[in-house]
C-alpha positions in Angstrom: 49.2 42.9 89.2 52.9 43.0 88.1 55.4 40.6 89.5 57.0 43.4 91.5 53.6 43.7 93.3 53.7 40.0 94.3 57.3 40.5 95.3 56.4 43.3 97.7 53.8 41.0 99.4 56.2 38.1 99.8 59.1 40.3 101.0 56.8 41.9 103.6 56.4 38.5 105.2 52.7 38.1 104.1 51.4 35.1 102.2 49.7 35.1 98.8 46.2 33.8 98.7 45.4 30.8 96.5 44.0 33.1 93.8 47.0 35.5 94.0 49.3 32.5 93.8 47.6 31.3 90.7 47.9 34.7 89.0 51.6 35.0 90.2 52.4 31.6 88.6 50.7 32.8 85.4 52.8 35.9 85.4 56.0 34.0 86.0 55.3 31.6 83.2 54.6 34.5 80.8 58.3 35.3 81.4 58.2 38.8 80.1 61.8 40.0 79.4 61.4 43.2 81.3 60.3 41.2 84.4 63.3 38.8 84.5 64.8 40.3 87.6 61.5 40.3 89.4 60.9 36.7 88.4 64.1 35.6 90.0 63.5 37.8 93.1 60.0 36.3 93.6 61.2 32.7 93.5 64.1 33.5 95.8 61.9 35.4 98.2 59.3 32.6 98.3 62.1 30.1 99.1 63.6 32.3 101.8 60.3 32.9 103.5 59.0 29.4 103.0 56.0 28.6 100.7 52.5 28.2 102.2 50.0 25.6 101.5 47.8 28.1 99.7 50.7 29.1 97.5 51.5 25.5 96.6 47.9 24.9 95.7 47.6 28.1 93.6 50.7 27.3 91.6 49.6 23.7 91.2 46.2 24.7 89.9 47.8 27.0 87.3 50.2 24.3 86.1 47.4 21.7 86.0 45.2 23.9 83.9 47.9 24.0 81.2 49.3 20.5 81.3 49.0 17.9 78.5 47.1 15.1 80.2 47.1 11.3 79.6 44.1 9.2 80.2 45.0 6.2 82.3 42.8 3.9 84.4 42.5 4.8 88.1 43.5 4.1 90.8 47.0 5.1 90.0 50.2 5.5 92.0 53.0 8.0 91.6 56.3 7.7 93.6 58.5 10.8 93.5 60.6 13.3 95.5 60.9 17.0 95.4 64.7 16.9 95.2 66.9 19.3 97.0 68.3 16.8 99.5 71.8 16.9 101.0 72.8 13.5 99.7 74.2 12.4 96.4 71.0 11.3 94.5 70.2 7.7 93.9 67.0 7.2 92.0 65.1 5.4 94.7 61.6 6.5 93.7 62.2 5.4 90.1 63.6 2.0 91.3 60.6 1.6 93.6 58.2 2.5 90.7 59.7 -0.3 88.6 59.5 -2.8 91.4 55.9 -1.8 92.2 54.9 -2.1 88.6 56.5 -5.6 88.4 54.4 -6.6 91.5 51.2 -5.7 89.6 50.5 -2.2 91.1 49.4 0.5 88.6 52.2 3.1 88.6 52.7 6.2 86.4 56.1 7.6 87.4 56.2 11.4 86.8 59.6 12.9 86.6 62.3 14.9 84.7 65.9 15.0 83.8 68.3 16.5 86.3 68.4 20.3 86.2 72.1 20.6 87.0 73.5 17.0 86.8 72.4 14.0 84.6 70.9 12.2 87.6 67.2 12.8 87.4 64.6 10.1 87.0 64.6 10.4 83.2 68.3 10.4 82.9 68.1 7.1 84.9 65.5 5.4 82.8 67.4 6.5 79.7 70.5 4.7 81.1 68.4 1.6 81.7 67.4 1.6 78.1 63.7 2.4 78.8 62.2 4.5 76.0 61.2 8.0 76.9 57.7 8.5 75.3 55.7 11.7 74.8 52.7 10.5 72.7 49.7 9.6 74.8 49.0 6.4 72.8 52.5 5.1 73.3 52.4 5.9 77.0 49.1 4.1 77.4 50.5 1.1 75.5 53.5 1.1 77.8 51.2 1.2 80.8 49.0 -1.6 79.5 52.0 -3.9 78.9 53.8 -3.3 82.2 51.4 -1.8 84.8 53.9 1.0 84.6 54.6 4.0 82.5 56.9 7.1 82.7 55.5 10.6 82.2 58.2 13.1 81.2 57.5 16.4 82.9 59.0 18.5 80.2 56.6 17.0 77.6 53.5 17.4 79.7 54.2 20.8 81.2 55.4 23.0 78.3 54.1 26.2 80.1 56.8 25.7 82.7 59.6 25.8 80.1 59.3 29.5 79.9 60.6 30.0 83.4 63.4 27.4 83.1 66.2 30.0 82.2 65.3 31.9 85.5 65.3 28.7 87.6 68.7 27.7 86.3 70.1 31.0 87.7 69.0 30.2 91.2 71.4 27.9 93.2 68.6 26.1 95.2 65.2 24.6 94.6 62.2 26.8 93.9 58.4 26.5 94.4 58.3 24.7 91.0 60.2 21.8 92.5 57.6 21.5 95.2 54.5 21.7 93.0 55.9 19.4 90.2 54.8 16.2 92.1 51.4 17.8 92.7 50.7 18.2 89.0 50.5 14.6 87.7 49.6 14.4 84.0 47.4 11.3 84.6 45.8 12.6 87.8 47.3 10.0 90.1 45.0 9.1 93.0 47.8 8.0 95.3 51.2 9.5 96.0 54.3 8.4 97.8 56.0 11.8 98.0 59.4 12.6 99.6 60.6 16.0 100.5 63.5 17.5 102.6 61.9 18.9 105.7 59.2 17.9 108.1 57.3 21.2 107.9 57.5 21.1 104.1 56.1 17.5 104.2 53.1 18.6 106.2 52.4 21.5 103.8 52.6 19.2 100.8 50.2 16.8 102.5 47.7 19.6 103.1 48.1 20.7 99.4 47.4 17.1 98.2 44.3 17.1 100.4 43.1 20.3 98.9 43.8 19.1 95.4 41.8 15.9 95.9 44.1 13.0 96.7 42.4 9.6 97.6 45.2 8.5 99.8 48.9 9.5 99.9 51.9 9.5 102.2 54.3 12.4 102.3 57.6 11.9 104.2 60.9 13.5 105.1 63.8 12.1 107.0 65.4 13.9 110.0 68.7 14.1 108.1 67.2 16.3 105.4 66.7 13.6 102.8 63.6 13.4 100.5 63.3 9.7 101.1 62.9 7.3 104.0 66.2 6.9 105.8 67.9 3.7 106.8 69.9 5.5 109.5 67.6 7.9 111.2 63.9 8.5 111.9 61.6 9.8 109.2 58.3 11.6 109.6 55.3 10.4 107.5 52.1 12.2 106.9 49.3 9.9 105.8 46.6 12.0 104.1 43.2 11.4 102.6 40.2 13.6 101.8 39.4 14.2 105.5 42.4 13.7 107.7 46.2 13.9 108.0 47.9 11.6 110.5 51.6 11.9 111.4 53.6 8.7 111.9 57.3 8.0 112.7 59.4 5.5 110.8 62.3 4.3 112.9 64.7 1.9 111.0 65.8 0.6 114.4 62.8 -1.7 114.4 64.5 -3.8 111.7 67.3 -4.7 114.2 70.0 -4.3 111.5 71.9 -1.5 109.9 70.8 -0.3 106.5 73.5 1.6 104.7 72.5 4.4 102.4 72.8 3.7 98.7 74.9 6.6 97.4 74.3 7.7 93.8 76.3 9.7 91.3 75.3 10.0 87.7 72.5 8.1 86.0 74.8 5.5 84.4 76.3 4.6 87.8 72.9 4.5 89.4 71.5 2.2 86.6 74.5 -0.2 87.2 73.8 -0.2 90.9 70.1 -0.9 90.4 70.9 -3.9 88.1 73.3 -5.1 90.8 70.5 -4.9 93.4 68.0 -6.7 91.2 70.5 -9.6 90.8 70.1 -10.2 94.6 73.6 -9.0 95.4 74.5 -6.6 98.2 74.1 -2.9 97.9 77.9 -2.3 97.9 79.1 -0.3 94.9 79.3 -2.6 91.9 
């Protein structure tokens, strides 16, 4: 099928099957010059209609089949968000990954540089002076020394690079933002995954279940953030191989106000993180 055929299905309001989604992802990543307009239209139409669980799984299986894997011991945790929230981004998932690794948990943080601003997780770790590694042996050594390593998405998913020029033309997230956390190069068994809507969180939980998670939590705050909120309720979907259970996190149980940590660029965020680690307040440094 041509991309225009997939486009007609999506624009009709119908959903692609898992197999059709796999083939659609393959066609998008081929990025044939004469299909550039159709590529952009497919991604925009999927976003406008809302991606289904089967579409998330089909796209994920295609990307997983082409990723450059790293062999790390399991169980293994990844902490990440899909992005696309309404707030200025502070790299909470990366900070949490560093803290969890320091506590002795096995963490392989999967992430990327920011697509439009230098505020992605790998911009952040670069600002912290942490080396960005792309050779499996170096990554394994980093993990063995720190219970923590960083997996640079661009190095492990070269197939997705072909669609990058089209994605940059679109002023909002695409399905590739959603499936990125589902395509962990070391096959993480556990995920803490934040996203920007409750319905999207449930679809991602279902996708993780279909893709074989051991146990994960997918969450979204009621204010549209892809992280647990300190100022409003968040919905969490706890998922394993057989069940999905929804829970509510209400910061009111802490009996104190938790101000949001506002981020800007990676350099500012790195300074804020060092400030927090020094046991100071979370006011701007």
